PDB file of N, CA, C, O and CB in Angstrom:
ATOM      1  N   MET A   1      -9.783  21.302  -0.264  1.00  0.00           N
ATOM      2  CA  MET A   1      -9.488  19.943  -1.655  1.00  0.00           C
ATOM      3  C   MET A   1      -8.226  19.665  -1.464  1.00  0.00           C
ATOM      4  O   MET A   1      -7.306  20.481  -1.423  1.00  0.00           O
ATOM      5  CB  MET A   1      -9.625  20.377  -3.499  1.00  0.00           C
ATOM      6  N   ASN A   2      -8.129  17.986  -1.291  1.00  0.00           N
ATOM      7  CA  ASN A   2      -7.420  17.561  -0.335  1.00  0.00           C
ATOM      8  C   ASN A   2      -6.280  17.337  -1.439  1.00  0.00           C
ATOM      9  O   ASN A   2      -6.759  17.424  -2.569  1.00  0.00           O
ATOM     10  CB  ASN A   2      -8.033  16.348   0.615  1.00  0.00           C
ATOM     11  N   ASN A   3      -4.864  17.065  -1.426  1.00  0.00           N
ATOM     12  CA  ASN A   3      -4.060  17.444  -2.452  1.00  0.00           C
ATOM     13  C   ASN A   3      -2.750  16.011  -1.609  1.00  0.00           C
ATOM     14  O   ASN A   3      -1.526  15.977  -1.740  1.00  0.00           O
ATOM     15  CB  ASN A   3      -3.640  19.612  -2.530  1.00  0.00           C
ATOM     16  N   GLU A   4      -3.771  14.917  -0.710  1.00  0.00           N
ATOM     17  CA  GLU A   4      -2.708  13.347  -0.380  1.00  0.00           C
ATOM     18  C   GLU A   4      -2.109  12.969  -1.409  1.00  0.00           C
ATOM     19  O   GLU A   4      -1.569  13.886  -2.028  1.00  0.00           O
ATOM     20  CB  GLU A   4      -3.442  11.908   0.049  1.00  0.00           C
ATOM     21  N   ILE A   5      -1.977  11.752  -1.914  1.00  0.00           N
ATOM     22  CA  ILE A   5      -1.510  10.250  -2.914  1.00  0.00           C
ATOM     23  C   ILE A   5      -1.504   9.485  -1.643  1.00  0.00           C
ATOM     24  O   ILE A   5      -0.526   9.475  -0.895  1.00  0.00           O
ATOM     25  CB  ILE A   5       0.310  10.161  -3.967  1.00  0.00           C
ATOM     26  N   THR A   6      -2.250   9.053  -1.484  1.00  0.00           N
ATOM     27  CA  THR A   6      -2.931   7.687  -1.189  1.00  0.00           C
ATOM     28  C   THR A   6      -2.151   6.679  -1.736  1.00  0.00           C
ATOM     29  O   THR A   6      -1.479   6.824  -2.757  1.00  0.00           O
ATOM     30  CB  THR A   6      -4.347   7.538  -1.747  1.00  0.00           C
ATOM     31  N   ILE A   7      -2.232   5.562  -1.018  1.00  0.00           N
ATOM     32  CA  ILE A   7      -0.981   4.571  -1.822  1.00  0.00           C
ATOM     33  C   ILE A   7      -1.502   2.967  -0.801  1.00  0.00           C
ATOM     34  O   ILE A   7      -1.634   2.754   0.404  1.00  0.00           O
ATOM     35  CB  ILE A   7       1.353   5.376  -1.361  1.00  0.00           C
ATOM     36  N   LEU A   8      -1.660   2.177  -1.962  1.00  0.00           N
ATOM     37  CA  LEU A   8      -1.786   0.641  -1.170  1.00  0.00           C
ATOM     38  C   LEU A   8      -0.209  -0.153  -0.959  1.00  0.00           C
ATOM     39  O   LEU A   8       0.167  -0.716  -1.987  1.00  0.00           O
ATOM     40  CB  LEU A   8      -2.887  -0.547  -2.303  1.00  0.00           C
ATOM     41  N   ILE A   9       0.485  -0.233  -0.088  1.00  0.00           N
ATOM     42  CA  ILE A   9       1.590  -1.710  -0.171  1.00  0.00           C
ATOM     43  C   ILE A   9       0.808  -2.688   0.056  1.00  0.00           C
ATOM     44  O   ILE A   9      -0.126  -2.566   0.848  1.00  0.00           O
ATOM     45  CB  ILE A   9       2.883  -1.912   0.961  1.00  0.00           C
ATOM     46  N   ALA A  10       1.154  -4.285  -0.864  1.00  0.00           N
ATOM     47  CA  ALA A  10       1.280  -5.089  -1.185  1.00  0.00           C
ATOM     48  C   ALA A  10       2.025  -6.076  -0.978  1.00  0.00           C
ATOM     49  O   ALA A  10       1.705  -7.084  -1.608  1.00  0.00           O
ATOM     50  CB  ALA A  10       1.230  -4.857  -1.756  1.00  0.00           C
ATOM     51  N   ASP A  11       3.227  -6.183  -0.083  1.00  0.00           N
ATOM     52  CA  ASP A  11       4.587  -7.449   0.034  1.00  0.00           C
ATOM     53  C   ASP A  11       3.773  -8.237   1.455  1.00  0.00           C
ATOM     54  O   ASP A  11       3.220  -7.991   2.527  1.00  0.00           O
ATOM     55  CB  ASP A  11       6.794  -6.559   0.557  1.00  0.00           C
ATOM     56  N   ASP A  12       4.212  -9.419   0.471  1.00  0.00           N
ATOM     57  CA  ASP A  12       4.201 -10.433   2.357  1.00  0.00           C
ATOM     58  C   ASP A  12       5.305 -10.283   3.658  1.00  0.00           C
ATOM     59  O   ASP A  12       5.551 -10.887   4.703  1.00  0.00           O
ATOM     60  CB  ASP A  12       4.530 -12.312   2.074  1.00  0.00           C
ATOM     61  N   HIS A  13       5.766  -9.193   2.981  1.00  0.00           N
ATOM     62  CA  HIS A  13       6.804  -9.218   4.193  1.00  0.00           C
ATOM     63  C   HIS A  13       6.328  -7.791   4.935  1.00  0.00           C
ATOM     64  O   HIS A  13       6.062  -6.634   4.610  1.00  0.00           O
ATOM     65  CB  HIS A  13       8.669  -9.220   3.625  1.00  0.00           C
ATOM     66  N   PRO A  14       6.423  -8.977   6.653  1.00  0.00           N
ATOM     67  CA  PRO A  14       5.483  -7.306   7.501  1.00  0.00           C
ATOM     68  C   PRO A  14       6.625  -6.512   7.814  1.00  0.00           C
ATOM     69  O   PRO A  14       6.443  -5.380   8.264  1.00  0.00           O
ATOM     70  CB  PRO A  14       4.420  -7.522   9.361  1.00  0.00           C
ATOM     71  N   ILE A  15       7.580  -6.876   7.668  1.00  0.00           N
ATOM     72  CA  ILE A  15       9.165  -5.915   7.922  1.00  0.00           C
ATOM     73  C   ILE A  15       8.829  -5.031   7.048  1.00  0.00           C
ATOM     74  O   ILE A  15       8.475  -3.881   7.308  1.00  0.00           O
ATOM     75  CB  ILE A  15      10.869  -6.605   7.535  1.00  0.00           C
ATOM     76  N   VAL A  16       8.948  -5.655   5.678  1.00  0.00           N
ATOM     77  CA  VAL A  16       9.356  -4.718   4.290  1.00  0.00           C
ATOM     78  C   VAL A  16       7.718  -3.229   4.291  1.00  0.00           C
ATOM     79  O   VAL A  16       8.132  -2.071   4.245  1.00  0.00           O
ATOM     80  CB  VAL A  16       9.269  -6.315   2.252  1.00  0.00           C
ATOM     81  N   ARG A  17       6.612  -3.349   4.325  1.00  0.00           N
ATOM     82  CA  ARG A  17       5.423  -3.003   4.499  1.00  0.00           C
ATOM     83  C   ARG A  17       6.028  -2.352   5.407  1.00  0.00           C
ATOM     84  O   ARG A  17       6.692  -1.346   5.160  1.00  0.00           O
ATOM     85  CB  ARG A  17       4.303  -3.850   4.679  1.00  0.00           C
ATOM     86  N   GLN A  18       5.817  -3.030   7.010  1.00  0.00           N
ATOM     87  CA  GLN A  18       6.390  -1.782   8.388  1.00  0.00           C
ATOM     88  C   GLN A  18       7.472  -0.468   7.079  1.00  0.00           C
ATOM     89  O   GLN A  18       7.358   0.601   6.480  1.00  0.00           O
ATOM     90  CB  GLN A  18       8.137  -3.090  10.225  1.00  0.00           C
ATOM     91  N   GLY A  19       8.212  -1.348   7.268  1.00  0.00           N
ATOM     92  CA  GLY A  19       9.468   0.195   6.837  1.00  0.00           C
ATOM     93  C   GLY A  19       8.927   0.783   5.345  1.00  0.00           C
ATOM     94  O   GLY A  19       9.139   1.994   5.292  1.00  0.00           O
ATOM     95  N   LEU A  20       8.250   0.230   4.046  1.00  0.00           N
ATOM     96  CA  LEU A  20       8.301   1.090   3.613  1.00  0.00           C
ATOM     97  C   LEU A  20       7.121   2.820   4.324  1.00  0.00           C
ATOM     98  O   LEU A  20       7.316   4.034   4.259  1.00  0.00           O
ATOM     99  CB  LEU A  20       8.175   0.368   2.341  1.00  0.00           C
ATOM    100  N   ARG A  21       5.725   1.750   5.058  1.00  0.00           N
ATOM    101  CA  ARG A  21       5.124   2.447   5.734  1.00  0.00           C
ATOM    102  C   ARG A  21       5.462   3.562   6.571  1.00  0.00           C
ATOM    103  O   ARG A  21       4.724   4.515   6.819  1.00  0.00           O
ATOM    104  CB  ARG A  21       4.698   1.813   6.194  1.00  0.00           C
ATOM    105  N   GLN A  22       6.707   3.365   7.017  1.00  0.00           N
ATOM    106  CA  GLN A  22       7.482   4.249   7.810  1.00  0.00           C
ATOM    107  C   GLN A  22       7.504   5.189   7.193  1.00  0.00           C
ATOM    108  O   GLN A  22       6.869   6.197   7.501  1.00  0.00           O
ATOM    109  CB  GLN A  22       8.663   3.954   8.182  1.00  0.00           C
ATOM    110  N   MET A  23       8.425   5.061   5.916  1.00  0.00           N
ATOM    111  CA  MET A  23       9.140   6.422   4.745  1.00  0.00           C
ATOM    112  C   MET A  23       8.498   6.781   4.520  1.00  0.00           C
ATOM    113  O   MET A  23       8.593   7.969   4.832  1.00  0.00           O
ATOM    114  CB  MET A  23       9.825   6.469   3.544  1.00  0.00           C
ATOM    115  N   ILE A  24       7.200   6.478   3.833  1.00  0.00           N
ATOM    116  CA  ILE A  24       5.913   7.069   3.219  1.00  0.00           C
ATOM    117  C   ILE A  24       4.683   8.410   4.432  1.00  0.00           C
ATOM    118  O   ILE A  24       4.010   9.439   4.376  1.00  0.00           O
ATOM    119  CB  ILE A  24       4.950   5.332   2.796  1.00  0.00           C
ATOM    120  N   GLU A  25       5.144   7.353   5.326  1.00  0.00           N
ATOM    121  CA  GLU A  25       4.721   8.354   6.536  1.00  0.00           C
ATOM    122  C   GLU A  25       5.202   9.778   6.754  1.00  0.00           C
ATOM    123  O   GLU A  25       4.582  10.806   6.480  1.00  0.00           O
ATOM    124  CB  GLU A  25       5.097   7.760   7.738  1.00  0.00           C
ATOM    125  N   GLU A  26       6.371   9.671   7.273  1.00  0.00           N
ATOM    126  CA  GLU A  26       7.107  10.890   6.595  1.00  0.00           C
ATOM    127  C   GLU A  26       7.081  11.743   6.113  1.00  0.00           C
ATOM    128  O   GLU A  26       7.926  12.554   6.493  1.00  0.00           O
ATOM    129  CB  GLU A  26       7.544  10.905   6.087  1.00  0.00           C
ATOM    130  N   ASP A  27       6.219  12.158   5.058  1.00  0.00           N
ATOM    131  CA  ASP A  27       6.188  13.325   3.923  1.00  0.00           C
ATOM    132  C   ASP A  27       4.324  12.954   4.102  1.00  0.00           C
ATOM    133  O   ASP A  27       3.603  12.082   3.617  1.00  0.00           O
ATOM    134  CB  ASP A  27       7.301  12.952   1.907  1.00  0.00           C
ATOM    135  N   ARG A  28       4.020  14.385   5.267  1.00  0.00           N
ATOM    136  CA  ARG A  28       2.090  14.992   4.770  1.00  0.00           C
ATOM    137  C   ARG A  28       1.895  14.511   3.519  1.00  0.00           C
ATOM    138  O   ARG A  28       1.629  13.310   3.569  1.00  0.00           O
ATOM    139  CB  ARG A  28       1.681  16.946   4.553  1.00  0.00           C
ATOM    140  N   SER A  29       1.919  15.024   2.218  1.00  0.00           N
ATOM    141  CA  SER A  29       1.712  14.396   1.489  1.00  0.00           C
ATOM    142  C   SER A  29       0.822  13.392   0.619  1.00  0.00           C
ATOM    143  O   SER A  29      -0.091  13.288  -0.200  1.00  0.00           O
ATOM    144  CB  SER A  29       2.184  14.308   1.749  1.00  0.00           C
ATOM    145  N   LEU A  30       1.724  12.762   1.371  1.00  0.00           N
ATOM    146  CA  LEU A  30       1.368  10.674   0.856  1.00  0.00           C
ATOM    147  C   LEU A  30       1.103  10.280   2.167  1.00  0.00           C
ATOM    148  O   LEU A  30       1.688  10.540   3.219  1.00  0.00           O
ATOM    149  CB  LEU A  30       3.022   9.348   0.095  1.00  0.00           C
ATOM    150  N   ARG A  31      -0.312   9.315   1.810  1.00  0.00           N
ATOM    151  CA  ARG A  31      -1.186   8.545   3.087  1.00  0.00           C
ATOM    152  C   ARG A  31      -1.421   6.566   2.546  1.00  0.00           C
ATOM    153  O   ARG A  31      -2.006   5.915   1.681  1.00  0.00           O
ATOM    154  CB  ARG A  31      -3.269   9.628   3.202  1.00  0.00           C
ATOM    155  N   VAL A  32      -0.794   6.410   3.379  1.00  0.00           N
ATOM    156  CA  VAL A  32      -0.552   4.495   3.302  1.00  0.00           C
ATOM    157  C   VAL A  32      -2.921   4.921   4.286  1.00  0.00           C
ATOM    158  O   VAL A  32      -3.586   5.455   5.173  1.00  0.00           O
ATOM    159  CB  VAL A  32       1.944   3.208   5.311  1.00  0.00           C
ATOM    160  N   VAL A  33      -2.905   3.783   2.607  1.00  0.00           N
ATOM    161  CA  VAL A  33      -4.749   3.264   2.892  1.00  0.00           C
ATOM    162  C   VAL A  33      -4.930   2.118   3.376  1.00  0.00           C
ATOM    163  O   VAL A  33      -5.737   1.862   4.269  1.00  0.00           O
ATOM    164  CB  VAL A  33      -5.744   3.099   1.614  1.00  0.00           C
ATOM    165  N   ALA A  34      -4.286   1.428   2.897  1.00  0.00           N
ATOM    166  CA  ALA A  34      -4.164  -0.141   3.349  1.00  0.00           C
ATOM    167  C   ALA A  34      -2.960  -0.388   2.601  1.00  0.00           C
ATOM    168  O   ALA A  34      -2.417   0.144   1.633  1.00  0.00           O
ATOM    169  CB  ALA A  34      -5.494  -1.269   2.926  1.00  0.00           C
ATOM    170  N   GLU A  35      -2.520  -2.148   3.965  1.00  0.00           N
ATOM    171  CA  GLU A  35      -1.454  -2.680   3.366  1.00  0.00           C
ATOM    172  C   GLU A  35      -2.183  -4.414   3.533  1.00  0.00           C
ATOM    173  O   GLU A  35      -3.164  -4.917   4.080  1.00  0.00           O
ATOM    174  CB  GLU A  35       0.202  -2.194   4.237  1.00  0.00           C
ATOM    175  N   VAL A  36      -1.140  -4.829   2.785  1.00  0.00           N
ATOM    176  CA  VAL A  36      -1.302  -5.838   2.378  1.00  0.00           C
ATOM    177  C   VAL A  36      -0.753  -7.317   2.284  1.00  0.00           C
ATOM    178  O   VAL A  36       0.466  -7.191   2.167  1.00  0.00           O
ATOM    179  CB  VAL A  36      -1.395  -5.472   1.735  1.00  0.00           C
ATOM    180  N   SER A  37      -1.105  -8.769   2.279  1.00  0.00           N
ATOM    181  CA  SER A  37      -0.020  -9.568   2.159  1.00  0.00           C
ATOM    182  C   SER A  37       0.199 -10.428   1.015  1.00  0.00           C
ATOM    183  O   SER A  37       1.169 -11.058   0.593  1.00  0.00           O
ATOM    184  CB  SER A  37       0.006 -10.266   3.152  1.00  0.00           C
ATOM    185  N   ASP A  38      -1.147 -10.242   0.594  1.00  0.00           N
ATOM    186  CA  ASP A  38      -1.237 -11.762  -0.618  1.00  0.00           C
ATOM    187  C   ASP A  38      -1.803 -11.193  -1.539  1.00  0.00           C
ATOM    188  O   ASP A  38      -2.369 -10.156  -1.192  1.00  0.00           O
ATOM    189  CB  ASP A  38      -2.199 -13.285  -0.277  1.00  0.00           C
ATOM    190  N   GLY A  39      -1.933 -11.626  -3.268  1.00  0.00           N
ATOM    191  CA  GLY A  39      -2.539 -10.554  -4.367  1.00  0.00           C
ATOM    192  C   GLY A  39      -3.813 -10.603  -4.416  1.00  0.00           C
ATOM    193  O   GLY A  39      -4.406  -9.794  -5.130  1.00  0.00           O
ATOM    194  N   GLU A  40      -4.795 -11.941  -3.372  1.00  0.00           N
ATOM    195  CA  GLU A  40      -5.801 -10.909  -3.318  1.00  0.00           C
ATOM    196  C   GLU A  40      -6.544 -10.791  -2.797  1.00  0.00           C
ATOM    197  O   GLU A  40      -7.717 -11.087  -3.026  1.00  0.00           O
ATOM    198  CB  GLU A  40      -6.281 -10.669  -3.948  1.00  0.00           C
ATOM    199  N   GLN A  41      -5.918 -10.158  -1.634  1.00  0.00           N
ATOM    200  CA  GLN A  41      -6.395  -8.947  -0.632  1.00  0.00           C
ATOM    201  C   GLN A  41      -5.604  -7.713  -1.647  1.00  0.00           C
ATOM    202  O   GLN A  41      -5.793  -6.540  -1.327  1.00  0.00           O
ATOM    203  CB  GLN A  41      -5.657  -9.107   1.388  1.00  0.00           C
ATOM    204  N   ALA A  42      -4.920  -7.954  -2.592  1.00  0.00           N
ATOM    205  CA  ALA A  42      -4.415  -6.501  -3.507  1.00  0.00           C
ATOM    206  C   ALA A  42      -5.356  -6.374  -3.807  1.00  0.00           C
ATOM    207  O   ALA A  42      -6.067  -5.670  -3.091  1.00  0.00           O
ATOM    208  CB  ALA A  42      -3.432  -6.335  -4.698  1.00  0.00           C
ATOM    209  N   VAL A  43      -5.918  -6.950  -4.999  1.00  0.00           N
ATOM    210  CA  VAL A  43      -7.063  -6.569  -5.515  1.00  0.00           C
ATOM    211  C   VAL A  43      -8.381  -6.220  -4.688  1.00  0.00           C
ATOM    212  O   VAL A  43      -9.039  -5.180  -4.698  1.00  0.00           O
ATOM    213  CB  VAL A  43      -7.290  -7.490  -6.316  1.00  0.00           C
ATOM    214  N   GLU A  44      -8.499  -6.952  -4.243  1.00  0.00           N
ATOM    215  CA  GLU A  44      -9.950  -6.423  -3.126  1.00  0.00           C
ATOM    216  C   GLU A  44      -9.452  -5.128  -2.378  1.00  0.00           C
ATOM    217  O   GLU A  44     -10.306  -4.244  -2.453  1.00  0.00           O
ATOM    218  CB  GLU A  44     -10.431  -7.780  -1.647  1.00  0.00           C
ATOM    219  N   ALA A  45      -7.958  -4.626  -1.450  1.00  0.00           N
ATOM    220  CA  ALA A  45      -8.305  -3.543  -1.427  1.00  0.00           C
ATOM    221  C   ALA A  45      -8.093  -2.343  -2.326  1.00  0.00           C
ATOM    222  O   ALA A  45      -8.329  -1.220  -1.881  1.00  0.00           O
ATOM    223  CB  ALA A  45      -8.034  -3.398  -0.552  1.00  0.00           C
ATOM    224  N   VAL A  46      -7.601  -2.539  -3.740  1.00  0.00           N
ATOM    225  CA  VAL A  46      -7.531  -1.599  -4.713  1.00  0.00           C
ATOM    226  C   VAL A  46      -9.307  -1.218  -5.310  1.00  0.00           C
ATOM    227  O   VAL A  46      -9.829  -0.112  -5.452  1.00  0.00           O
ATOM    228  CB  VAL A  46      -6.419  -2.302  -5.931  1.00  0.00           C
ATOM    229  N   ALA A  47      -9.728  -2.208  -5.487  1.00  0.00           N
ATOM    230  CA  ALA A  47     -11.525  -2.218  -5.806  1.00  0.00           C
ATOM    231  C   ALA A  47     -11.691  -1.266  -4.086  1.00  0.00           C
ATOM    232  O   ALA A  47     -11.156  -0.172  -4.267  1.00  0.00           O
ATOM    233  CB  ALA A  47     -12.623  -4.569  -5.919  1.00  0.00           C
ATOM    234  N   GLU A  48     -12.119  -1.342  -2.914  1.00  0.00           N
ATOM    235  CA  GLU A  48     -12.678  -0.912  -1.950  1.00  0.00           C
ATOM    236  C   GLU A  48     -11.618   0.782  -1.538  1.00  0.00           C
ATOM    237  O   GLU A  48     -12.189   1.870  -1.453  1.00  0.00           O
ATOM    238  CB  GLU A  48     -12.720  -2.313  -0.809  1.00  0.00           C
ATOM    239  N   HIS A  49     -10.536   0.666  -1.400  1.00  0.00           N
ATOM    240  CA  HIS A  49     -10.016   1.587  -1.206  1.00  0.00           C
ATOM    241  C   HIS A  49      -9.512   3.056  -2.857  1.00  0.00           C
ATOM    242  O   HIS A  49      -9.672   4.276  -2.838  1.00  0.00           O
ATOM    243  CB  HIS A  49      -8.942   0.759  -0.377  1.00  0.00           C
ATOM    244  N   GLN A  50      -8.874   2.080  -4.099  1.00  0.00           N
ATOM    245  CA  GLN A  50      -8.825   2.546  -4.788  1.00  0.00           C
ATOM    246  C   GLN A  50      -7.573   3.630  -4.813  1.00  0.00           C
ATOM    247  O   GLN A  50      -7.714   4.612  -5.543  1.00  0.00           O
ATOM    248  CB  GLN A  50      -9.902   2.725  -4.856  1.00  0.00           C
ATOM    249  N   PRO A  51      -6.520   3.511  -4.149  1.00  0.00           N
ATOM    250  CA  PRO A  51      -5.430   4.146  -4.391  1.00  0.00           C
ATOM    251  C   PRO A  51      -4.894   4.961  -5.424  1.00  0.00           C
ATOM    252  O   PRO A  51      -5.057   4.570  -6.580  1.00  0.00           O
ATOM    253  CB  PRO A  51      -4.833   3.486  -4.289  1.00  0.00           C
ATOM    254  N   GLN A  52      -4.073   6.388  -5.149  1.00  0.00           N
ATOM    255  CA  GLN A  52      -3.988   6.728  -6.356  1.00  0.00           C
ATOM    256  C   GLN A  52      -2.411   6.430  -6.493  1.00  0.00           C
ATOM    257  O   GLN A  52      -1.539   7.278  -6.685  1.00  0.00           O
ATOM    258  CB  GLN A  52      -4.555   8.185  -6.640  1.00  0.00           C
ATOM    259  N   ILE A  53      -2.198   4.754  -6.322  1.00  0.00           N
ATOM    260  CA  ILE A  53      -0.570   4.658  -6.737  1.00  0.00           C
ATOM    261  C   ILE A  53      -0.803   2.929  -5.254  1.00  0.00           C
ATOM    262  O   ILE A  53      -1.443   2.725  -4.222  1.00  0.00           O
ATOM    263  CB  ILE A  53       0.980   6.888  -6.121  1.00  0.00           C
ATOM    264  N   THR A  54       0.096   2.238  -6.050  1.00  0.00           N
ATOM    265  CA  THR A  54      -0.699   0.390  -5.210  1.00  0.00           C
ATOM    266  C   THR A  54       1.437   0.588  -5.488  1.00  0.00           C
ATOM    267  O   THR A  54       2.060   1.024  -6.456  1.00  0.00           O
ATOM    268  CB  THR A  54      -2.509  -1.683  -6.790  1.00  0.00           C
ATOM    269  N   ILE A  55       1.841   0.128  -4.376  1.00  0.00           N
ATOM    270  CA  ILE A  55       3.383  -0.684  -4.239  1.00  0.00           C
ATOM    271  C   ILE A  55       2.881  -2.131  -3.754  1.00  0.00           C
ATOM    272  O   ILE A  55       2.266  -2.570  -2.782  1.00  0.00           O
ATOM    273  CB  ILE A  55       4.645   0.115  -2.885  1.00  0.00           C
ATOM    274  N   LEU A  56       3.625  -2.800  -5.268  1.00  0.00           N
ATOM    275  CA  LEU A  56       3.146  -3.857  -5.220  1.00  0.00           C
ATOM    276  C   LEU A  56       4.099  -5.117  -5.892  1.00  0.00           C
ATOM    277  O   LEU A  56       4.567  -5.288  -7.017  1.00  0.00           O
ATOM    278  CB  LEU A  56       1.910  -3.615  -5.768  1.00  0.00           C
ATOM    279  N   ASP A  57       4.146  -5.974  -4.515  1.00  0.00           N
ATOM    280  CA  ASP A  57       5.088  -6.932  -4.541  1.00  0.00           C
ATOM    281  C   ASP A  57       4.726  -7.941  -5.874  1.00  0.00           C
ATOM    282  O   ASP A  57       3.666  -8.562  -5.952  1.00  0.00           O
ATOM    283  CB  ASP A  57       5.090  -7.669  -3.079  1.00  0.00           C
ATOM    284  N   VAL A  58       6.083  -8.001  -7.175  1.00  0.00           N
ATOM    285  CA  VAL A  58       5.430  -9.032  -8.101  1.00  0.00           C
ATOM    286  C   VAL A  58       5.787 -10.381  -7.195  1.00  0.00           C
ATOM    287  O   VAL A  58       5.043 -11.298  -7.543  1.00  0.00           O
ATOM    288  CB  VAL A  58       6.138  -9.041  -9.844  1.00  0.00           C
ATOM    289  N   ASP A  59       6.521 -10.698  -6.347  1.00  0.00           N
ATOM    290  CA  ASP A  59       6.586 -12.219  -6.178  1.00  0.00           C
ATOM    291  C   ASP A  59       6.200 -12.353  -5.017  1.00  0.00           C
ATOM    292  O   ASP A  59       6.902 -12.550  -4.026  1.00  0.00           O
ATOM    293  CB  ASP A  59       7.847 -12.929  -6.362  1.00  0.00           C
ATOM    294  N   MET A  60       4.831 -12.231  -5.091  1.00  0.00           N
ATOM    295  CA  MET A  60       4.499 -12.914  -3.584  1.00  0.00           C
ATOM    296  C   MET A  60       2.990 -13.965  -3.954  1.00  0.00           C
ATOM    297  O   MET A  60       2.747 -14.406  -5.078  1.00  0.00           O
ATOM    298  CB  MET A  60       4.056 -11.337  -2.131  1.00  0.00           C
ATOM    299  N   PRO A  61       2.110 -14.203  -2.698  1.00  0.00           N
ATOM    300  CA  PRO A  61       2.022 -16.069  -2.609  1.00  0.00           C
ATOM    301  C   PRO A  61       0.111 -14.769  -3.512  1.00  0.00           C
ATOM    302  O   PRO A  61      -0.334 -13.623  -3.462  1.00  0.00           O
ATOM    303  CB  PRO A  61       2.091 -17.686   0.074  1.00  0.00           C
ATOM    304  N   LEU A  62      -0.067 -15.522  -3.864  1.00  0.00           N
ATOM    305  CA  LEU A  62      -1.767 -15.411  -4.431  1.00  0.00           C
ATOM    306  C   LEU A  62      -2.505 -14.861  -2.799  1.00  0.00           C
ATOM    307  O   LEU A  62      -3.714 -14.650  -2.709  1.00  0.00           O
ATOM    308  CB  LEU A  62      -2.620 -17.504  -5.138  1.00  0.00           C
TER     309      LEU A  62
END
């Protein structure tokens, strides 16, 4: 049984996404399934990957 928590990161700043991914991946029970840079990509990635958690920048382009 896989106990990983899946996470999607949605932020328009690449450095923020990179930093979040690095911090998250230090914990073996967490796995980033996708990174996206705008709202439209976020909606598509959530539908495709169905992450358990989405970290979403509320002030990014559509």
